[in-house]
C-alpha positions as CSV (number, residue, x, y, z in Angstrom):
1,M,1.8,3.5,-6.2
2,H,4.9,1.5,-5.7
3,K,8.4,1.8,-7.1
4,I,10.9,-1.1,-7.1
5,I,14.5,-0.2,-6.5
6,V,17.6,-2.5,-6.0
7,I,20.1,-1.7,-3.3
8,L,23.2,-4.0,-3.1
9,G,21.3,-6.8,-4.9
10,V,18.2,-6.5,-2.5
11,M,14.9,-5.6,-4.1
12,V,13.1,-3.0,-2.1
13,S,9.5,-1.8,-2.6
14,V,9.0,1.8,-1.7
15,L,5.5,3.1,-1.1
16,Y,4.6,6.6,-2.3
17,A,1.6,8.6,-1.4
18,A,-0.9,8.9,-4.2
19,I,-0.9,12.3,-5.7
20,G,-3.9,13.7,-7.5
21,T,-4.3,16.9,-9.6
22,I,-7.1,19.5,-9.1
23,S,-7.8,21.6,-12.1
24,I,-9.6,24.9,-11.1
25,T,-11.5,27.4,-13.1
26,S,-13.5,30.3,-11.8
27,D,-15.9,33.0,-13.1
28,T,-13.8,35.5,-11.1
29,L,-10.2,36.3,-12.0
30,D,-7.4,37.1,-9.6
31,A,-9.2,35.4,-6.7
32,D,-7.1,33.6,-4.1
33,I,-7.1,29.7,-4.2
34,Y,-6.8,27.9,-0.9
35,A,-6.3,24.2,-0.2
36,D,-6.9,23.2,3.4
37,G,-6.5,26.7,4.6
38,I,-3.2,27.4,2.8
39,K,-3.1,29.9,-0.1
40,R,-1.7,28.0,-3.2
41,A,-2.5,30.2,-6.3
42,V,-4.8,32.7,-7.9
43,T,-7.4,32.2,-10.5
44,K,-6.5,32.9,-14.2
45,E,-8.2,32.8,-17.6
46,V,-6.8,29.3,-18.0
47,P,-7.3,26.4,-15.5
48,V,-5.0,26.4,-12.5
49,T,-3.7,23.0,-11.3
50,L,-2.8,21.9,-7.8
51,S,-1.1,18.7,-6.8
52,L,-2.6,17.2,-3.6
53,E,-2.1,13.9,-1.7
54,K,-4.7,11.2,-1.4
55,G,-7.5,12.1,1.0
56,K,-10.2,14.7,1.7
57,H,-9.4,18.4,1.0
58,E,-11.3,21.7,1.2
59,I,-10.7,23.9,-1.8
60,M,-11.7,27.6,-1.4
61,V,-11.7,30.4,-3.9
62,I,-12.1,33.8,-2.4
63,K,-11.8,37.5,-3.4
64,A,-12.2,40.4,-1.0
65,L,-14.4,43.3,-2.0
66,D,-14.2,45.4,1.1
67,E,-14.1,44.9,4.9
68,D,-17.7,43.7,5.0
69,W,-18.1,41.6,1.9
70,H,-16.3,39.1,-0.2
71,Q,-17.0,36.6,-3.0
72,V,-16.3,33.0,-2.1
73,K,-17.0,29.4,-2.9
74,R,-15.9,26.3,-1.0
75,I,-15.9,22.7,-2.3
76,N,-14.9,19.5,-0.5
77,V,-13.1,17.0,-2.7
78,E,-11.7,13.6,-2.1
79,I,-8.7,12.3,-4.0
80,K,-8.7,8.5,-4.1
81,N,-5.8,7.8,-6.5
82,A,-3.6,9.5,-9.0
83,E,-6.4,11.2,-10.8
84,T,-7.3,14.7,-12.2
85,I,-10.5,16.3,-10.8
86,A,-11.9,19.4,-12.6
87,L,-13.6,22.0,-10.4
88,S,-15.5,25.0,-11.6
89,F,-16.1,27.8,-9.1
90,S,-19.0,30.3,-9.4
91,L,-18.4,32.7,-6.5
92,D,-21.2,33.8,-4.1
93,L,-21.4,37.2,-2.4
94,E,-21.0,36.7,1.4
95,K,-21.0,39.0,4.3
96,V,-17.7,38.5,6.2
97,S,-19.4,38.7,9.6
98,K,-21.2,35.4,8.8
99,R,-18.0,33.5,9.3
100,E,-16.7,35.4,12.3
101,N,-16.5,33.5,15.6
102,R,-18.8,35.3,18.0
103,G,-19.2,32.2,20.2
104,S,-18.3,33.4,23.7
105,A,-19.2,31.3,26.7
106,K,-22.1,33.6,27.4
107,Q,-23.6,33.4,23.9
108,F,-24.0,29.6,23.7
109,V,-25.2,27.9,26.8
110,K,-25.9,24.1,27.1
111,N,-29.2,23.4,28.9
112,G,-30.1,19.7,29.0
113,D,-30.8,18.5,25.4
114,V,-30.6,22.0,23.9
115,V,-28.1,24.8,23.4
116,V,-29.4,28.4,23.8
117,D,-27.9,31.2,21.7
118,N,-28.4,34.3,23.8
119,A,-27.1,36.6,21.1
120,L,-29.6,35.5,18.3
121,D,-32.3,34.3,20.6
122,L,-32.3,30.8,19.2
123,V,-32.6,27.4,20.8
124,W,-30.7,24.5,19.1
125,Q,-31.4,20.8,19.3
126,D,-28.4,19.0,20.9
127,D,-29.6,15.5,22.0
128,E,-28.3,12.2,20.7
129,S,-30.7,12.3,17.8
130,V,-28.4,14.9,16.2
131,I,-25.8,12.1,15.6
132,R,-28.3,9.3,14.9
133,V,-31.2,10.6,12.7
134,Q,-30.6,10.9,8.9
135,K,-33.2,11.9,6.4
136,N,-33.6,13.4,3.0
137,W,-34.4,17.2,2.7
138,K,-38.2,16.9,2.7
139,E,-38.2,14.4,5.5
140,A,-35.9,16.6,7.5
141,K,-38.4,19.4,7.4
142,E,-41.2,17.1,8.5
143,Y,-39.0,15.7,11.3
144,C,-38.3,19.1,12.8
145,R,-42.0,20.2,12.5
146,S,-43.0,17.2,14.5
147,L,-40.2,17.3,17.0
148,S,-41.0,17.7,20.7
149,L,-37.9,18.3,22.8
150,S,-37.5,19.7,26.3
151,G,-41.2,20.1,26.5
152,T,-41.5,22.4,23.5
153,K,-42.3,22.3,19.8
154,R,-42.0,25.0,17.0
155,W,-38.8,23.4,15.7
156,R,-37.7,23.7,12.1
157,V,-34.6,23.1,9.9
158,P,-32.2,26.1,10.2
159,T,-31.4,28.4,7.4
160,Y,-27.9,28.6,6.1
161,D,-27.3,31.9,7.8
162,E,-28.4,30.4,11.1
163,L,-26.4,27.1,10.9
164,I,-23.2,28.9,9.9
165,T,-23.2,30.8,13.2
166,I,-22.6,27.6,15.3
167,V,-19.5,26.7,13.2
168,D,-16.2,27.2,15.0
169,F,-13.7,27.8,12.2
170,N,-10.7,27.6,14.6
171,K,-11.2,23.8,14.7
172,N,-9.8,21.5,12.1
173,T,-12.4,18.8,12.9
174,L,-15.8,18.7,14.6
175,A,-16.0,22.4,13.9
176,V,-18.8,23.4,16.2
177,M,-18.9,25.8,19.1
178,S,-17.8,24.2,22.4
179,A,-21.2,24.4,24.1
180,F,-22.5,21.7,21.7
181,E,-22.1,18.2,22.9
182,H,-23.3,16.2,19.9
183,V,-21.8,16.6,16.4
184,L,-20.3,14.4,13.6
185,S,-17.9,15.1,10.8
186,E,-20.9,14.8,8.4
187,Y,-23.3,17.0,6.4
188,Y,-26.2,18.7,8.2
189,W,-29.2,20.1,6.3
190,T,-30.2,23.8,6.0
191,S,-33.6,24.8,4.8
192,D,-32.2,26.8,1.9
193,A,-32.6,25.3,-1.6
194,D,-29.8,25.7,-4.2
195,H,-30.9,28.5,-6.6
196,E,-28.8,27.0,-9.4
197,N,-30.2,23.5,-9.1
198,P,-33.7,23.0,-7.7
199,N,-32.9,19.4,-6.9
200,N,-30.2,20.4,-4.4
201,A,-30.2,22.2,-1.1
202,K,-27.5,23.8,1.0
203,G,-25.7,21.9,3.8
204,I,-22.7,22.4,6.0
205,Y,-20.0,19.7,6.6
206,F,-19.1,19.9,10.3
207,G,-15.8,18.2,9.7
208,N,-14.4,21.6,8.8
209,G,-17.4,23.9,8.6
210,C,-17.4,23.9,4.8
211,P,-20.7,24.7,3.1
212,D,-21.8,22.7,0.1
213,T,-24.8,21.7,-1.9
214,I,-26.5,18.2,-1.5
215,S,-29.1,16.4,-3.5
216,K,-32.4,16.8,-1.8
217,F,-32.9,13.0,-2.2
218,D,-29.7,12.1,-0.3
219,I,-29.8,11.5,3.4
220,S,-28.0,13.8,5.8
221,F,-28.1,14.7,9.5
222,I,-30.3,17.2,11.1
223,R,-30.0,19.8,13.9
224,C,-33.3,21.5,14.4
225,V,-33.7,25.1,15.7
226,K,-36.5,27.2,17.1
227,P,-37.0,30.8,18.5
228,K,-36.0,31.3,22.1
């Protein structure tokens, strides 16, 4: 938005960044609210509001249970103007180790058009198709089943638990382990359906590694996986 001020008879137009408001409710009280990795508030019985500038933001609500488990939900939101966006968080139980960075140089090894995970005995697709091919959820499954890469088949769409292991949460953008050559700041499919809405499936946004749910009828990118 603009504000017009007059300085010594000269009219000056000053541009301000658009500020939006996020209204947050959660099924879990006293959970920490993070915006773009910075703790901003805790959940209460009444909605909690945050003021954020125009652009894309990751909102996370998290509550630690013990050293191995926490309850968490992450939502990507984009503020386009001075608006109020209401977000409701239903926290999921998640094992903390799923989001640990175990990606040593010996674990992930680039080998031609694939990356080999020596810790989990998985082979990941990493050719240029990873940044070119987009399909809906059903088509993604068919695509991986028919894929022949590096002389092998048996490819499939990864589960959420598998795909989350190649995310590098130390990176603010293109959040993938360094052995991977091809990645976009886009959503990539997992094979896991959303239990709350059968028309949605889980995906991961590799701009920042944030999980989310996507309509099965939307198109997203695909990174197939197979056993080693």
